[in-house]
C-alpha positions in Angstrom: 23.4 81.1 27.8 21.1 79.1 30.4 23.5 75.7 30.3 26.2 77.8 30.1 24.8 79.5 33.6 24.2 76.9 35.8 26.8 75.6 34.8 28.7 78.1 36.6 26.5 78.3 39.1 28.0 75.3 39.7 31.4 75.6 39.5 30.9 78.7 41.3 29.6 76.5 44.4 32.4 74.7 44.0 34.5 78.1 44.6 33.0 79.1 47.5 33.5 76.0 49.1 36.4 74.8 48.6 37.6 78.3 50.0 36.0 78.2 52.7 36.7 74.5 53.8 40.7 75.8 53.3 39.6 79.3 56.0 38.5 76.4 58.4 41.2 73.9 58.0 43.7 76.6 58.2 42.6 77.8 61.7 41.5 74.4 63.4 45.2 72.4 62.2 47.6 76.2 62.6 49.0 76.2 66.2 46.7 78.5 68.6 45.1 79.2 71.6 42.0 77.1 72.6 39.3 79.6 72.2 36.9 77.6 75.9 39.9 79.2 78.1 37.9 83.0 77.1 34.5 82.0 78.4 36.5 79.7 81.5 38.2 83.8 82.9 41.3 82.6 84.7 42.5 79.4 85.9 39.3 77.5 85.1 38.8 74.2 86.2 39.0 71.7 84.0 36.2 70.4 83.6 34.5 73.9 83.1 36.8 73.4 79.8 35.4 70.6 78.6 31.5 72.3 78.9 32.9 75.2 77.6 34.3 72.8 74.8 31.3 71.1 73.8 28.2 73.6 74.2 30.6 75.7 71.5 30.8 71.9 69.8 34.9 72.6 70.0 34.8 69.2 70.9 34.2 67.6 67.9 37.1 67.2 65.2 37.1 70.0 62.7 35.6 68.5 59.6 32.5 67.2 61.2 32.9 71.4 62.5 32.8 72.5 59.3 29.8 70.5 58.3 27.5 72.1 61.0 28.9 75.4 59.8 27.9 73.8 56.5 24.6 73.3 57.4 23.7 76.1 59.2 24.9 78.7 56.7 21.6 76.5 54.3 19.1 76.3 57.2 20.2 78.6 59.7 21.6 78.8 62.9 19.6 80.2 66.5 20.9 84.0 65.4 18.5 83.6 61.6 19.1 83.4 58.5 22.2 82.5 57.6 24.1 80.7 59.8 27.2 82.4 61.2 28.0 82.0 64.4 28.1 84.6 67.3 31.9 86.2 67.9 34.6 84.8 70.3 35.3 88.0 71.1 32.9 90.6 71.5 29.9 87.5 72.3 28.0 89.1 69.5 26.2 87.1 66.9 28.7 87.8 63.7 24.7 88.4 61.8 24.4 91.4 63.4 27.6 92.3 63.0 27.8 92.0 59.2 24.6 93.1 58.7 26.0 96.4 60.1 29.5 96.7 58.5 28.9 95.0 55.4 26.9 99.0 54.4 30.2 100.4 55.4 32.2 98.7 53.4 29.7 98.0 50.6 29.1 101.9 50.4 33.3 103.0 50.4 34.3 99.6 47.4 30.9 101.4 44.7 31.3 104.9 45.7 35.3 104.3 44.9 35.1 102.0 42.3 32.7 104.6 39.7 35.3 107.0 40.0 38.3 105.0 39.1 36.4 103.2 36.3 35.1 106.1 35.0 38.0 108.4 35.6 40.7 106.0 34.4 39.3 104.5 31.9 38.3 108.2 30.5 42.0 109.5 31.5 43.6 106.1 28.9 41.5 107.5 26.8 41.9 110.8 26.0 45.6 109.5 26.4 45.9 107.6 23.3 43.9 109.3 20.9 46.3 112.2 21.4 49.8 109.4 22.0 53.1 111.8 23.0 51.5 114.8 23.6 51.0 117.5 26.1 47.2 115.1 27.4 49.0 112.3 27.0 52.5 113.4 28.9 50.3 114.5 32.3 47.5 111.4 32.7 50.9 109.0 32.3 52.8 110.6 34.9 49.4 110.8 37.5 49.4 106.9 36.7 52.4 106.8 38.3 51.7 109.0 41.0 48.6 107.0 41.4 50.5 103.4 41.4 53.8 105.3 43.6 52.1 106.6 46.5 50.6 104.6 49.4 46.9 104.1 50.1 47.3 104.9 53.6 50.0 108.3 52.9 47.0 109.4 50.8 44.5 109.2 53.0 46.7 110.7 55.7 47.6 114.1 53.1 43.8 114.2 52.3 43.0 114.2 56.7 45.2 117.1 56.7 44.2 119.6 54.5 40.6 118.7 53.8 40.0 118.5 56.8 42.5 120.4 60.0 43.6 123.2 58.2 40.9 123.8 54.8 38.4 122.9 56.8 36.2 121.6 54.0 35.7 118.2 55.5 34.3 116.2 58.7 37.2 113.9 59.0 37.3 110.1 60.6 34.4 108.1 61.4 31.1 107.0 59.2 27.6 108.3 59.3 24.7 105.8 58.2 22.6 107.1 55.1 19.7 107.7 57.2 21.2 108.9 60.1 21.9 111.5 57.3 22.6 111.7 53.7 24.6 114.6 53.7 26.6 113.6 56.4 26.6 110.2 54.8 28.4 112.1 51.7 30.9 113.6 53.1 32.3 111.4 55.8 32.7 108.7 52.3 34.0 111.6 49.5 38.0 111.7 51.2 37.8 107.7 51.2 36.5 107.5 47.9 39.1 109.8 45.7 42.3 108.4 48.2 41.2 104.5 47.2 40.3 105.5 43.6 43.2 106.9 42.9 45.6 104.2 43.0 43.0 101.8 41.1 42.2 104.5 39.0 45.9 104.9 37.7 46.1 101.3 37.0 43.0 101.9 34.3 44.5 104.2 33.2 47.8 103.0 31.8 45.4 100.2 30.7 42.7 101.4 28.7 45.9 103.9 26.5 47.3 100.1 25.8 44.4 98.8 24.9 43.2 102.2 22.8 46.6 102.0 21.1 46.3 98.9 20.4 42.5 98.7 18.7 42.1 102.2 17.2 45.5 100.4 14.5 43.3 98.2 13.9 41.8 97.5 10.3 38.4 98.0 11.1 39.2 101.2 13.3 40.6 102.8 9.9 37.7 101.0 7.5 35.0 102.8 10.1 36.7 106.3 9.4 37.4 105.6 5.7 33.2 105.4 5.2 32.9 109.0 6.9 32.2 108.3 10.8 32.5 111.2 13.0 36.0 110.6 15.3 33.9 110.0 18.7 31.8 107.3 17.7 34.5 106.0 16.2 36.6 105.9 19.2 34.0 105.3 21.3 31.7 103.1 19.7 33.8 101.2 17.7 37.6 101.0 19.1 36.1 101.1 22.8 32.9 99.1 23.1 35.7 96.2 22.0 38.3 96.7 24.0 36.8 97.5 27.0 36.6 93.5 27.5 39.8 93.0 29.2 39.1 96.7 31.4 35.5 94.7 32.1 36.9 91.5 33.6 39.8 93.4 36.1 36.8 95.7 37.3 34.8 92.1 38.8 37.4 91.1 40.3 38.7 94.6 42.2 35.6 95.7 43.0 35.6 91.5 44.6 38.2 92.2 46.1 37.2 95.2 47.9 34.1 94.2 49.1 35.9 91.5 51.0 37.4 94.3 53.1 39.5 97.6 51.5 41.7 97.1 54.8 43.8 100.3 54.9 41.7 102.8 53.9 38.2 102.2 56.7 42.1 101.8 59.2 42.8 105.1 58.2 39.3 106.5 58.2 38.0 105.2 60.6 35.0 104.0 58.7 35.2 100.4 60.6 34.0 98.0 57.6 34.6 94.5 57.0 37.8 95.1 56.3 39.0 97.2 59.7 36.5 94.6 61.6 38.7 91.2 59.8 42.3 92.6 60.8 41.0 93.0 64.6 39.7 89.5 64.4 43.3 87.6 63.4 44.4 89.6 65.8 42.8 88.1 68.4 42.1 84.3 67.0 38.3 84.7 66.3 37.9 82.2 64.3 33.7 82.7 63.0 34.3 86.2 62.2 37.4 85.6 59.9 36.2 82.8 58.7 32.3 84.9 57.5 34.4 87.7 55.9 36.0 85.0 54.0 33.0 83.7 53.1 31.0 87.4 51.9 34.5 87.7 50.5 34.0 84.8 48.2 30.3 85.3 47.3 31.3 88.8 46.1 34.2 87.5 44.0 32.0 85.0 42.2 29.2 86.2 41.3 30.7 90.2 40.5 33.1 87.2 37.8 29.8 86.0 36.5 28.2 88.9 35.6 31.3 90.2 33.9 30.9 86.9 32.1 27.3 87.6 30.9 27.7 91.6 30.5 30.3 89.8 27.5 27.4 88.7 25.5 26.1 92.7 25.5 29.4 95.1 24.9 29.9 92.4 22.0 27.9 90.3 20.8 31.0 88.1 18.7 30.7 86.6 22.2 29.1 82.9 22.3 28.7 80.9 25.3 29.1 77.1 24.9 
């Protein structure tokens, strides 16, 4: 197990390195405007441009700039650790902005993930143990609607119904948990369910297919013949042995969301990492884009590592080599 973790950590670090390197290279190799002109004003003097490029480190080749970026990640810069530089657009240190926006995306992603995992798996299990019944048809109808409906449309419909018409929930925006736990929860209820609906539909369909195949196995029939209760057979044997593919998909989906749920954040004006990186791309704010890509890559790699560890907890037959 220890050898496996060391090997996976090495590959995780390599993946993050390659992702950030490619992202860094793309932004510096593609033709784009010189960031130094943002600091020099209109009709800048060429000497001022040269001085600004030197102060920003833009007079070095891109691979040298990347080396300095990696160094600052480990040892920090003048803004603290990890060293992520500052935004070309707002002049604010990226580390401070990241610490402000990351909890918003984290709250949105984790809340939605809990809803779609519990709801999607439950619907899939119920649908699988009653195939071709009314429950099964309703559940798969729900899955079809969830997959087909665009997230931005669902978000606008939810705001119109629950905020503008019924006045049951607050509208757009975000309230921190420290300011008001109740306000934090109420502002996130709609984004949670809107974002979770799409994923829950996928998980319901996938769980149903896995459970139908698993419940037809010989060991399930053996468990039934021993007189075990239906719930123990379904949950203790069927779901536990069939949940590994769902766990894999869950780690990838949650990791991607931690990098930014762009559409949901835009519709509900949450202004987390997804909203931030879209703004940064449109304004060519390269340091912000590289920082968000770094955070997203780290979250995906870390969650996949946790998923691999979870395999052995759910299925003792899994052994690490």
